[in-house]
PDB file of all heavy atoms in Angstrom:
ATOM      1  N   MET A   1     -14.300  -1.558 -13.620  1.00  0.00           N
ATOM      2  CA  MET A   1     -12.866  -1.502 -13.810  1.00  0.00           C
ATOM      3  C   MET A   1     -12.337  -0.178 -13.281  1.00  0.00           C
ATOM      4  O   MET A   1     -12.952   0.857 -13.451  1.00  0.00           O
ATOM      5  CB  MET A   1     -12.551  -1.653 -15.292  1.00  0.00           C
ATOM      6  CG  MET A   1     -11.097  -1.636 -15.584  1.00  0.00           C
ATOM      7  SD  MET A   1     -10.823  -2.166 -17.276  1.00  0.00           S
ATOM      8  CE  MET A   1      -9.132  -1.822 -17.393  1.00  0.00           C
ATOM      9  N   THR A   2     -11.205  -0.221 -12.637  1.00  0.00           N
ATOM     10  CA  THR A   2     -10.581   0.989 -12.125  1.00  0.00           C
ATOM     11  C   THR A   2      -9.323   1.312 -12.914  1.00  0.00           C
ATOM     12  O   THR A   2      -8.701   0.442 -13.508  1.00  0.00           O
ATOM     13  CB  THR A   2     -10.204   0.838 -10.639  1.00  0.00           C
ATOM     14  OG1 THR A   2      -9.532  -0.387 -10.470  1.00  0.00           O
ATOM     15  CG2 THR A   2     -11.397   0.908  -9.736  1.00  0.00           C
ATOM     16  N   GLY A   3      -8.967   2.567 -12.884  1.00  0.00           N
ATOM     17  CA  GLY A   3      -7.758   3.011 -13.554  1.00  0.00           C
ATOM     18  C   GLY A   3      -6.566   2.891 -12.643  1.00  0.00           C
ATOM     19  O   GLY A   3      -6.663   2.387 -11.521  1.00  0.00           O
ATOM     20  N   PRO A   4      -5.418   3.361 -13.100  1.00  0.00           N
ATOM     21  CA  PRO A   4      -4.204   3.313 -12.285  1.00  0.00           C
ATOM     22  C   PRO A   4      -4.356   4.117 -10.987  1.00  0.00           C
ATOM     23  O   PRO A   4      -5.055   5.121 -10.947  1.00  0.00           O
ATOM     24  CB  PRO A   4      -3.142   3.954 -13.175  1.00  0.00           C
ATOM     25  CG  PRO A   4      -3.703   3.972 -14.541  1.00  0.00           C
ATOM     26  CD  PRO A   4      -5.187   3.935 -14.410  1.00  0.00           C
ATOM     27  N   VAL A   5      -3.692   3.650  -9.964  1.00  0.00           N
ATOM     28  CA  VAL A   5      -3.728   4.296  -8.647  1.00  0.00           C
ATOM     29  C   VAL A   5      -2.323   4.754  -8.311  1.00  0.00           C
ATOM     30  O   VAL A   5      -1.379   3.961  -8.325  1.00  0.00           O
ATOM     31  CB  VAL A   5      -4.231   3.315  -7.569  1.00  0.00           C
ATOM     32  CG1 VAL A   5      -4.175   3.955  -6.191  1.00  0.00           C
ATOM     33  CG2 VAL A   5      -5.627   2.827  -7.892  1.00  0.00           C
ATOM     34  N   PHE A   6      -2.156   6.045  -8.027  1.00  0.00           N
ATOM     35  CA  PHE A   6      -0.863   6.578  -7.615  1.00  0.00           C
ATOM     36  C   PHE A   6      -0.582   6.141  -6.183  1.00  0.00           C
ATOM     37  O   PHE A   6      -1.402   6.332  -5.297  1.00  0.00           O
ATOM     38  CB  PHE A   6      -0.856   8.099  -7.713  1.00  0.00           C
ATOM     39  CG  PHE A   6       0.412   8.711  -7.188  1.00  0.00           C
ATOM     40  CD1 PHE A   6       1.575   8.683  -7.949  1.00  0.00           C
ATOM     41  CD2 PHE A   6       0.454   9.297  -5.948  1.00  0.00           C
ATOM     42  CE1 PHE A   6       2.756   9.225  -7.463  1.00  0.00           C
ATOM     43  CE2 PHE A   6       1.617   9.852  -5.448  1.00  0.00           C
ATOM     44  CZ  PHE A   6       2.770   9.814  -6.216  1.00  0.00           C
ATOM     45  N   VAL A   7       0.572   5.562  -5.965  1.00  0.00           N
ATOM     46  CA  VAL A   7       0.973   5.109  -4.635  1.00  0.00           C
ATOM     47  C   VAL A   7       2.006   6.086  -4.094  1.00  0.00           C
ATOM     48  O   VAL A   7       3.126   6.170  -4.598  1.00  0.00           O
ATOM     49  CB  VAL A   7       1.549   3.682  -4.677  1.00  0.00           C
ATOM     50  CG1 VAL A   7       1.950   3.234  -3.283  1.00  0.00           C
ATOM     51  CG2 VAL A   7       0.551   2.722  -5.283  1.00  0.00           C
ATOM     52  N   ASP A   8       1.630   6.821  -3.067  1.00  0.00           N
ATOM     53  CA  ASP A   8       2.537   7.764  -2.432  1.00  0.00           C
ATOM     54  C   ASP A   8       3.592   6.994  -1.635  1.00  0.00           C
ATOM     55  O   ASP A   8       3.329   5.882  -1.151  1.00  0.00           O
ATOM     56  CB  ASP A   8       1.728   8.672  -1.499  1.00  0.00           C
ATOM     57  CG  ASP A   8       2.564   9.796  -0.938  1.00  0.00           C
ATOM     58  OD1 ASP A   8       2.927  10.702  -1.711  1.00  0.00           O
ATOM     59  OD2 ASP A   8       2.858   9.763   0.269  1.00  0.00           O
ATOM     60  N   THR A   9       4.762   7.564  -1.507  1.00  0.00           N
ATOM     61  CA  THR A   9       5.840   6.888  -0.775  1.00  0.00           C
ATOM     62  C   THR A   9       5.487   6.637   0.686  1.00  0.00           C
ATOM     63  O   THR A   9       6.047   5.735   1.303  1.00  0.00           O
ATOM     64  CB  THR A   9       7.152   7.689  -0.843  1.00  0.00           C
ATOM     65  OG1 THR A   9       6.918   9.008  -0.375  1.00  0.00           O
ATOM     66  CG2 THR A   9       7.703   7.714  -2.247  1.00  0.00           C
ATOM     67  N   SER A  10       4.542   7.382   1.225  1.00  0.00           N
ATOM     68  CA  SER A  10       4.160   7.159   2.623  1.00  0.00           C
ATOM     69  C   SER A  10       3.615   5.741   2.822  1.00  0.00           C
ATOM     70  O   SER A  10       3.795   5.154   3.888  1.00  0.00           O
ATOM     71  CB  SER A  10       3.138   8.196   3.088  1.00  0.00           C
ATOM     72  OG  SER A  10       1.956   8.103   2.331  1.00  0.00           O
ATOM     73  N   VAL A  11       2.970   5.171   1.811  1.00  0.00           N
ATOM     74  CA  VAL A  11       2.478   3.797   1.922  1.00  0.00           C
ATOM     75  C   VAL A  11       3.647   2.842   2.126  1.00  0.00           C
ATOM     76  O   VAL A  11       3.585   1.936   2.959  1.00  0.00           O
ATOM     77  CB  VAL A  11       1.661   3.389   0.673  1.00  0.00           C
ATOM     78  CG1 VAL A  11       1.267   1.924   0.723  1.00  0.00           C
ATOM     79  CG2 VAL A  11       0.420   4.261   0.534  1.00  0.00           C
ATOM     80  N   LEU A  12       4.728   3.061   1.398  1.00  0.00           N
ATOM     81  CA  LEU A  12       5.902   2.207   1.551  1.00  0.00           C
ATOM     82  C   LEU A  12       6.557   2.400   2.916  1.00  0.00           C
ATOM     83  O   LEU A  12       7.018   1.439   3.537  1.00  0.00           O
ATOM     84  CB  LEU A  12       6.906   2.491   0.442  1.00  0.00           C
ATOM     85  CG  LEU A  12       6.376   2.287  -0.976  1.00  0.00           C
ATOM     86  CD1 LEU A  12       7.424   2.713  -1.994  1.00  0.00           C
ATOM     87  CD2 LEU A  12       5.940   0.866  -1.197  1.00  0.00           C
ATOM     88  N   VAL A  13       6.574   3.643   3.394  1.00  0.00           N
ATOM     89  CA  VAL A  13       7.154   3.923   4.716  1.00  0.00           C
ATOM     90  C   VAL A  13       6.303   3.284   5.803  1.00  0.00           C
ATOM     91  O   VAL A  13       6.834   2.619   6.711  1.00  0.00           O
ATOM     92  CB  VAL A  13       7.283   5.447   4.947  1.00  0.00           C
ATOM     93  CG1 VAL A  13       7.677   5.748   6.379  1.00  0.00           C
ATOM     94  CG2 VAL A  13       8.276   6.051   3.970  1.00  0.00           C
ATOM     95  N   TYR A  14       4.984   3.432   5.730  1.00  0.00           N
ATOM     96  CA  TYR A  14       4.095   2.833   6.734  1.00  0.00           C
ATOM     97  C   TYR A  14       4.216   1.316   6.733  1.00  0.00           C
ATOM     98  O   TYR A  14       4.145   0.669   7.774  1.00  0.00           O
ATOM     99  CB  TYR A  14       2.644   3.204   6.479  1.00  0.00           C
ATOM    100  CG  TYR A  14       2.321   4.670   6.630  1.00  0.00           C
ATOM    101  CD1 TYR A  14       1.272   5.242   5.918  1.00  0.00           C
ATOM    102  CD2 TYR A  14       3.042   5.495   7.473  1.00  0.00           C
ATOM    103  CE1 TYR A  14       0.959   6.590   6.044  1.00  0.00           C
ATOM    104  CE2 TYR A  14       2.746   6.840   7.602  1.00  0.00           C
ATOM    105  CZ  TYR A  14       1.693   7.378   6.882  1.00  0.00           C
ATOM    106  OH  TYR A  14       1.387   8.701   7.009  1.00  0.00           O
ATOM    107  N   ARG A  15       4.410   0.753   5.568  1.00  0.00           N
ATOM    108  CA  ARG A  15       4.542  -0.699   5.442  1.00  0.00           C
ATOM    109  C   ARG A  15       5.786  -1.215   6.156  1.00  0.00           C
ATOM    110  O   ARG A  15       5.791  -2.323   6.691  1.00  0.00           O
ATOM    111  CB  ARG A  15       4.604  -1.047   3.962  1.00  0.00           C
ATOM    112  CG  ARG A  15       4.392  -2.478   3.681  1.00  0.00           C
ATOM    113  CD  ARG A  15       4.191  -2.676   2.188  1.00  0.00           C
ATOM    114  NE  ARG A  15       4.160  -4.091   1.953  1.00  0.00           N
ATOM    115  CZ  ARG A  15       4.994  -4.733   1.186  1.00  0.00           C
ATOM    116  NH1 ARG A  15       5.906  -4.079   0.514  1.00  0.00           N
ATOM    117  NH2 ARG A  15       4.914  -6.032   1.051  1.00  0.00           N
ATOM    118  N   ALA A  16       6.834  -0.416   6.206  1.00  0.00           N
ATOM    119  CA  ALA A  16       8.087  -0.823   6.841  1.00  0.00           C
ATOM    120  C   ALA A  16       8.176  -0.417   8.313  1.00  0.00           C
ATOM    121  O   ALA A  16       9.043  -0.903   9.033  1.00  0.00           O
ATOM    122  CB  ALA A  16       9.263  -0.215   6.085  1.00  0.00           C
ATOM    123  N   ASP A  17       7.288   0.470   8.763  1.00  0.00           N
ATOM    124  CA  ASP A  17       7.359   1.024  10.118  1.00  0.00           C
ATOM    125  C   ASP A  17       6.561   0.166  11.099  1.00  0.00           C
ATOM    126  O   ASP A  17       5.340   0.191  11.103  1.00  0.00           O
ATOM    127  CB  ASP A  17       6.814   2.456  10.111  1.00  0.00           C
ATOM    128  CG  ASP A  17       6.905   3.128  11.458  1.00  0.00           C
ATOM    129  OD1 ASP A  17       7.598   2.604  12.357  1.00  0.00           O
ATOM    130  OD2 ASP A  17       6.280   4.193  11.625  1.00  0.00           O
ATOM    131  N   ALA A  18       7.271  -0.572  11.938  1.00  0.00           N
ATOM    132  CA  ALA A  18       6.619  -1.470  12.896  1.00  0.00           C
ATOM    133  C   ALA A  18       6.119  -0.751  14.148  1.00  0.00           C
ATOM    134  O   ALA A  18       5.497  -1.374  15.006  1.00  0.00           O
ATOM    135  CB  ALA A  18       7.572  -2.582  13.287  1.00  0.00           C
ATOM    136  N   SER A  19       6.349   0.557  14.271  1.00  0.00           N
ATOM    137  CA  SER A  19       5.916   1.269  15.475  1.00  0.00           C
ATOM    138  C   SER A  19       4.398   1.479  15.528  1.00  0.00           C
ATOM    139  O   SER A  19       3.854   1.766  16.586  1.00  0.00           O
ATOM    140  CB  SER A  19       6.626   2.623  15.589  1.00  0.00           C
ATOM    141  OG  SER A  19       6.186   3.500  14.569  1.00  0.00           O
ATOM    142  N   ASP A  20       3.720   1.342  14.387  1.00  0.00           N
ATOM    143  CA  ASP A  20       2.257   1.462  14.340  1.00  0.00           C
ATOM    144  C   ASP A  20       1.708   0.259  13.583  1.00  0.00           C
ATOM    145  O   ASP A  20       1.514   0.302  12.369  1.00  0.00           O
ATOM    146  CB  ASP A  20       1.857   2.765  13.635  1.00  0.00           C
ATOM    147  CG  ASP A  20       0.373   3.059  13.728  1.00  0.00           C
ATOM    148  OD1 ASP A  20      -0.406   2.137  14.072  1.00  0.00           O
ATOM    149  OD2 ASP A  20      -0.015   4.205  13.451  1.00  0.00           O
ATOM    150  N   PRO A  21       1.460  -0.856  14.289  1.00  0.00           N
ATOM    151  CA  PRO A  21       1.067  -2.100  13.626  1.00  0.00           C
ATOM    152  C   PRO A  21      -0.244  -2.006  12.841  1.00  0.00           C
ATOM    153  O   PRO A  21      -0.396  -2.665  11.821  1.00  0.00           O
ATOM    154  CB  PRO A  21       0.947  -3.115  14.753  1.00  0.00           C
ATOM    155  CG  PRO A  21       1.274  -2.428  16.008  1.00  0.00           C
ATOM    156  CD  PRO A  21       1.605  -1.004  15.722  1.00  0.00           C
ATOM    157  N   VAL A  22      -1.178  -1.179  13.288  1.00  0.00           N
ATOM    158  CA  VAL A  22      -2.447  -1.038  12.563  1.00  0.00           C
ATOM    159  C   VAL A  22      -2.198  -0.374  11.216  1.00  0.00           C
ATOM    160  O   VAL A  22      -2.652  -0.859  10.165  1.00  0.00           O
ATOM    161  CB  VAL A  22      -3.471  -0.241  13.395  1.00  0.00           C
ATOM    162  CG1 VAL A  22      -4.712   0.049  12.575  1.00  0.00           C
ATOM    163  CG2 VAL A  22      -3.836  -0.991  14.657  1.00  0.00           C
ATOM    164  N   ARG A  23      -1.478   0.717  11.226  1.00  0.00           N
ATOM    165  CA  ARG A  23      -1.160   1.422   9.983  1.00  0.00           C
ATOM    166  C   ARG A  23      -0.303   0.543   9.072  1.00  0.00           C
ATOM    167  O   ARG A  23      -0.494   0.517   7.862  1.00  0.00           O
ATOM    168  CB  ARG A  23      -0.443   2.732  10.284  1.00  0.00           C
ATOM    169  CG  ARG A  23      -0.193   3.555   9.043  1.00  0.00           C
ATOM    170  CD  ARG A  23       0.418   4.869   9.380  1.00  0.00           C
ATOM    171  NE  ARG A  23      -0.647   5.774   9.772  1.00  0.00           N
ATOM    172  CZ  ARG A  23      -0.465   7.000  10.209  1.00  0.00           C
ATOM    173  NH1 ARG A  23       0.757   7.488  10.309  1.00  0.00           N
ATOM    174  NH2 ARG A  23      -1.475   7.747  10.549  1.00  0.00           N
ATOM    175  N   GLN A  24       0.632  -0.182   9.661  1.00  0.00           N
ATOM    176  CA  GLN A  24       1.490  -1.066   8.884  1.00  0.00           C
ATOM    177  C   GLN A  24       0.659  -2.150   8.188  1.00  0.00           C
ATOM    178  O   GLN A  24       0.852  -2.438   7.009  1.00  0.00           O
ATOM    179  CB  GLN A  24       2.536  -1.715   9.785  1.00  0.00           C
ATOM    180  CG  GLN A  24       3.523  -2.581   9.030  1.00  0.00           C
ATOM    181  CD  GLN A  24       4.520  -3.245   9.963  1.00  0.00           C
ATOM    182  OE1 GLN A  24       4.178  -3.641  11.077  1.00  0.00           O
ATOM    183  NE2 GLN A  24       5.744  -3.370   9.513  1.00  0.00           N
ATOM    184  N   SER A  25      -0.278  -2.722   8.898  1.00  0.00           N
ATOM    185  CA  SER A  25      -1.135  -3.763   8.340  1.00  0.00           C
ATOM    186  C   SER A  25      -1.996  -3.226   7.191  1.00  0.00           C
ATOM    187  O   SER A  25      -2.145  -3.883   6.151  1.00  0.00           O
ATOM    188  CB  SER A  25      -2.027  -4.341   9.443  1.00  0.00           C
ATOM    189  OG  SER A  25      -2.919  -5.263   8.910  1.00  0.00           O
ATOM    190  N   ARG A  26      -2.569  -2.053   7.380  1.00  0.00           N
ATOM    191  CA  ARG A  26      -3.399  -1.439   6.329  1.00  0.00           C
ATOM    192  C   ARG A  26      -2.569  -1.119   5.092  1.00  0.00           C
ATOM    193  O   ARG A  26      -3.011  -1.361   3.967  1.00  0.00           O
ATOM    194  CB  ARG A  26      -4.065  -0.176   6.844  1.00  0.00           C
ATOM    195  CG  ARG A  26      -5.163  -0.454   7.825  1.00  0.00           C
ATOM    196  CD  ARG A  26      -5.786   0.828   8.277  1.00  0.00           C
ATOM    197  NE  ARG A  26      -6.748   0.580   9.325  1.00  0.00           N
ATOM    198  CZ  ARG A  26      -7.210   1.498  10.142  1.00  0.00           C
ATOM    199  NH1 ARG A  26      -6.799   2.748  10.017  1.00  0.00           N
ATOM    200  NH2 ARG A  26      -8.079   1.195  11.070  1.00  0.00           N
ATOM    201  N   ALA A  27      -1.389  -0.583   5.293  1.00  0.00           N
ATOM    202  CA  ALA A  27      -0.520  -0.250   4.163  1.00  0.00           C
ATOM    203  C   ALA A  27      -0.102  -1.514   3.423  1.00  0.00           C
ATOM    204  O   ALA A  27      -0.069  -1.540   2.188  1.00  0.00           O
ATOM    205  CB  ALA A  27       0.712   0.518   4.642  1.00  0.00           C
ATOM    206  N   ASP A  28       0.186  -2.571   4.157  1.00  0.00           N
ATOM    207  CA  ASP A  28       0.580  -3.828   3.533  1.00  0.00           C
ATOM    208  C   ASP A  28      -0.570  -4.422   2.726  1.00  0.00           C
ATOM    209  O   ASP A  28      -0.374  -4.887   1.606  1.00  0.00           O
ATOM    210  CB  ASP A  28       1.055  -4.821   4.590  1.00  0.00           C
ATOM    211  CG  ASP A  28       1.618  -6.071   3.974  1.00  0.00           C
ATOM    212  OD1 ASP A  28       2.540  -5.959   3.140  1.00  0.00           O
ATOM    213  OD2 ASP A  28       1.127  -7.165   4.303  1.00  0.00           O
ATOM    214  N   ALA A  29      -1.769  -4.385   3.277  1.00  0.00           N
ATOM    215  CA  ALA A  29      -2.938  -4.903   2.557  1.00  0.00           C
ATOM    216  C   ALA A  29      -3.191  -4.111   1.281  1.00  0.00           C
ATOM    217  O   ALA A  29      -3.475  -4.683   0.221  1.00  0.00           O
ATOM    218  CB  ALA A  29      -4.166  -4.870   3.459  1.00  0.00           C
ATOM    219  N   TRP A  30      -3.085  -2.800   1.376  1.00  0.00           N
ATOM    220  CA  TRP A  30      -3.284  -1.929   0.208  1.00  0.00           C
ATOM    221  C   TRP A  30      -2.222  -2.214  -0.841  1.00  0.00           C
ATOM    222  O   TRP A  30      -2.525  -2.362  -2.021  1.00  0.00           O
ATOM    223  CB  TRP A  30      -3.246  -0.475   0.661  1.00  0.00           C
ATOM    224  CG  TRP A  30      -3.477   0.552  -0.391  1.00  0.00           C
ATOM    225  CD1 TRP A  30      -2.622   1.541  -0.734  1.00  0.00           C
ATOM    226  CD2 TRP A  30      -4.617   0.722  -1.225  1.00  0.00           C
ATOM    227  NE1 TRP A  30      -3.170   2.308  -1.732  1.00  0.00           N
ATOM    228  CE2 TRP A  30      -4.391   1.829  -2.053  1.00  0.00           C
ATOM    229  CE3 TRP A  30      -5.818   0.024  -1.353  1.00  0.00           C
ATOM    230  CZ2 TRP A  30      -5.306   2.262  -3.009  1.00  0.00           C
ATOM    231  CZ3 TRP A  30      -6.739   0.456  -2.301  1.00  0.00           C
ATOM    232  CH2 TRP A  30      -6.478   1.557  -3.101  1.00  0.00           C
ATOM    233  N   TYR A  31      -0.976  -2.328  -0.428  1.00  0.00           N
ATOM    234  CA  TYR A  31       0.126  -2.599  -1.338  1.00  0.00           C
ATOM    235  C   TYR A  31      -0.074  -3.940  -2.043  1.00  0.00           C
ATOM    236  O   TYR A  31       0.091  -4.045  -3.258  1.00  0.00           O
ATOM    237  CB  TYR A  31       1.444  -2.592  -0.559  1.00  0.00           C
ATOM    238  CG  TYR A  31       2.657  -2.837  -1.402  1.00  0.00           C
ATOM    239  CD1 TYR A  31       3.273  -1.798  -2.084  1.00  0.00           C
ATOM    240  CD2 TYR A  31       3.191  -4.117  -1.517  1.00  0.00           C
ATOM    241  CE1 TYR A  31       4.400  -2.022  -2.863  1.00  0.00           C
ATOM    242  CE2 TYR A  31       4.311  -4.347  -2.287  1.00  0.00           C
ATOM    243  CZ  TYR A  31       4.910  -3.296  -2.956  1.00  0.00           C
ATOM    244  OH  TYR A  31       6.010  -3.520  -3.732  1.00  0.00           O
ATOM    245  N   ARG A  32      -0.426  -4.968  -1.282  1.00  0.00           N
ATOM    246  CA  ARG A  32      -0.624  -6.287  -1.891  1.00  0.00           C
ATOM    247  C   ARG A  32      -1.799  -6.294  -2.857  1.00  0.00           C
ATOM    248  O   ARG A  32      -1.731  -6.918  -3.914  1.00  0.00           O
ATOM    249  CB  ARG A  32      -0.793  -7.343  -0.806  1.00  0.00           C
ATOM    250  CG  ARG A  32       0.548  -7.668  -0.164  1.00  0.00           C
ATOM    251  CD  ARG A  32       0.510  -8.880   0.706  1.00  0.00           C
ATOM    252  NE  ARG A  32      -0.128  -8.520   1.978  1.00  0.00           N
ATOM    253  CZ  ARG A  32      -0.814  -9.354   2.719  1.00  0.00           C
ATOM    254  NH1 ARG A  32      -0.982 -10.585   2.341  1.00  0.00           N
ATOM    255  NH2 ARG A  32      -1.340  -8.960   3.855  1.00  0.00           N
ATOM    256  N   PHE A  33      -2.874  -5.585  -2.530  1.00  0.00           N
ATOM    257  CA  PHE A  33      -4.008  -5.479  -3.452  1.00  0.00           C
ATOM    258  C   PHE A  33      -3.582  -4.821  -4.759  1.00  0.00           C
ATOM    259  O   PHE A  33      -3.909  -5.311  -5.845  1.00  0.00           O
ATOM    260  CB  PHE A  33      -5.150  -4.674  -2.814  1.00  0.00           C
ATOM    261  CG  PHE A  33      -6.210  -4.294  -3.807  1.00  0.00           C
ATOM    262  CD1 PHE A  33      -7.123  -5.229  -4.254  1.00  0.00           C
ATOM    263  CD2 PHE A  33      -6.263  -3.008  -4.301  1.00  0.00           C
ATOM    264  CE1 PHE A  33      -8.085  -4.882  -5.186  1.00  0.00           C
ATOM    265  CE2 PHE A  33      -7.229  -2.644  -5.242  1.00  0.00           C
ATOM    266  CZ  PHE A  33      -8.134  -3.578  -5.680  1.00  0.00           C
ATOM    267  N   LEU A  34      -2.860  -3.720  -4.655  1.00  0.00           N
ATOM    268  CA  LEU A  34      -2.412  -3.014  -5.861  1.00  0.00           C
ATOM    269  C   LEU A  34      -1.437  -3.869  -6.667  1.00  0.00           C
ATOM    270  O   LEU A  34      -1.452  -3.841  -7.901  1.00  0.00           O
ATOM    271  CB  LEU A  34      -1.777  -1.686  -5.485  1.00  0.00           C
ATOM    272  CG  LEU A  34      -2.746  -0.644  -4.936  1.00  0.00           C
ATOM    273  CD1 LEU A  34      -1.986   0.573  -4.439  1.00  0.00           C
ATOM    274  CD2 LEU A  34      -3.787  -0.261  -5.959  1.00  0.00           C
ATOM    275  N   TRP A  35      -0.602  -4.627  -5.986  1.00  0.00           N
ATOM    276  CA  TRP A  35       0.349  -5.484  -6.688  1.00  0.00           C
ATOM    277  C   TRP A  35      -0.398  -6.579  -7.464  1.00  0.00           C
ATOM    278  O   TRP A  35      -0.112  -6.820  -8.637  1.00  0.00           O
ATOM    279  CB  TRP A  35       1.313  -6.116  -5.682  1.00  0.00           C
ATOM    280  CG  TRP A  35       2.379  -6.921  -6.338  1.00  0.00           C
ATOM    281  CD1 TRP A  35       2.376  -8.280  -6.519  1.00  0.00           C
ATOM    282  CD2 TRP A  35       3.601  -6.451  -6.892  1.00  0.00           C
ATOM    283  NE1 TRP A  35       3.517  -8.670  -7.148  1.00  0.00           N
ATOM    284  CE2 TRP A  35       4.288  -7.558  -7.401  1.00  0.00           C
ATOM    285  CE3 TRP A  35       4.179  -5.188  -7.005  1.00  0.00           C
ATOM    286  CZ2 TRP A  35       5.522  -7.460  -8.008  1.00  0.00           C
ATOM    287  CZ3 TRP A  35       5.406  -5.084  -7.618  1.00  0.00           C
ATOM    288  CH2 TRP A  35       6.069  -6.205  -8.113  1.00  0.00           C
ATOM    289  N   ARG A  36      -1.368  -7.224  -6.799  1.00  0.00           N
ATOM    290  CA  ARG A  36      -2.130  -8.290  -7.463  1.00  0.00           C
ATOM    291  C   ARG A  36      -2.953  -7.771  -8.629  1.00  0.00           C
ATOM    292  O   ARG A  36      -3.058  -8.432  -9.663  1.00  0.00           O
ATOM    293  CB  ARG A  36      -3.057  -8.980  -6.465  1.00  0.00           C
ATOM    294  CG  ARG A  36      -2.367  -9.967  -5.555  1.00  0.00           C
ATOM    295  CD  ARG A  36      -3.377 -10.811  -4.803  1.00  0.00           C
ATOM    296  NE  ARG A  36      -4.376 -10.005  -4.120  1.00  0.00           N
ATOM    297  CZ  ARG A  36      -4.320  -9.624  -2.852  1.00  0.00           C
ATOM    298  NH1 ARG A  36      -3.306  -9.981  -2.118  1.00  0.00           N
ATOM    299  NH2 ARG A  36      -5.276  -8.889  -2.330  1.00  0.00           N
ATOM    300  N   SER A  37      -3.541  -6.603  -8.462  1.00  0.00           N
ATOM    301  CA  SER A  37      -4.399  -6.048  -9.509  1.00  0.00           C
ATOM    302  C   SER A  37      -3.596  -5.272 -10.565  1.00  0.00           C
ATOM    303  O   SER A  37      -4.158  -4.855 -11.570  1.00  0.00           O
ATOM    304  CB  SER A  37      -5.450  -5.129  -8.893  1.00  0.00           C
ATOM    305  OG  SER A  37      -4.851  -3.989  -8.300  1.00  0.00           O
ATOM    306  N   ARG A  38      -2.297  -5.083 -10.296  1.00  0.00           N
ATOM    307  CA  ARG A  38      -1.403  -4.355 -11.194  1.00  0.00           C
ATOM    308  C   ARG A  38      -1.933  -2.956 -11.484  1.00  0.00           C
ATOM    309  O   ARG A  38      -1.835  -2.434 -12.586  1.00  0.00           O
ATOM    310  CB  ARG A  38      -1.200  -5.137 -12.477  1.00  0.00           C
ATOM    311  CG  ARG A  38      -0.625  -6.527 -12.227  1.00  0.00           C
ATOM    312  CD  ARG A  38      -0.374  -7.236 -13.505  1.00  0.00           C
ATOM    313  NE  ARG A  38       0.813  -6.671 -14.111  1.00  0.00           N
ATOM    314  CZ  ARG A  38       1.906  -7.349 -14.367  1.00  0.00           C
ATOM    315  NH1 ARG A  38       1.967  -8.617 -14.069  1.00  0.00           N
ATOM    316  NH2 ARG A  38       2.939  -6.775 -14.919  1.00  0.00           N
ATOM    317  N   ALA A  39      -2.490  -2.327 -10.453  1.00  0.00           N
ATOM    318  CA  ALA A  39      -3.092  -0.995 -10.618  1.00  0.00           C
ATOM    319  C   ALA A  39      -2.230   0.126 -10.061  1.00  0.00           C
ATOM    320  O   ALA A  39      -2.496   1.284 -10.319  1.00  0.00           O
ATOM    321  CB  ALA A  39      -4.466  -0.970  -9.936  1.00  0.00           C
ATOM    322  N   GLY A  40      -1.211  -0.192  -9.288  1.00  0.00           N
ATOM    323  CA  GLY A  40      -0.387   0.845  -8.674  1.00  0.00           C
ATOM    324  C   GLY A  40       0.605   1.470  -9.633  1.00  0.00           C
ATOM    325  O   GLY A  40       1.144   0.803 -10.507  1.00  0.00           O
ATOM    326  N   THR A  41       0.786   2.782  -9.493  1.00  0.00           N
ATOM    327  CA  THR A  41       1.804   3.475 -10.278  1.00  0.00           C
ATOM    328  C   THR A  41       2.645   4.344  -9.372  1.00  0.00           C
ATOM    329  O   THR A  41       2.212   4.717  -8.311  1.00  0.00           O
ATOM    330  CB  THR A  41       1.197   4.370 -11.380  1.00  0.00           C
ATOM    331  OG1 THR A  41       0.318   5.296 -10.780  1.00  0.00           O
ATOM    332  CG2 THR A  41       0.513   3.569 -12.419  1.00  0.00           C
TER     333      THR A  41
END
């Protein structure tokens, strides 16, 4: 079991920034994982 994970605002910015599709994809995957696991803070 893992504890809460702090989500820096840069993850949200990378998720919205289409200029770097690789970074955007990674940020989106990380965000969705944290959302499903309810671990992000």
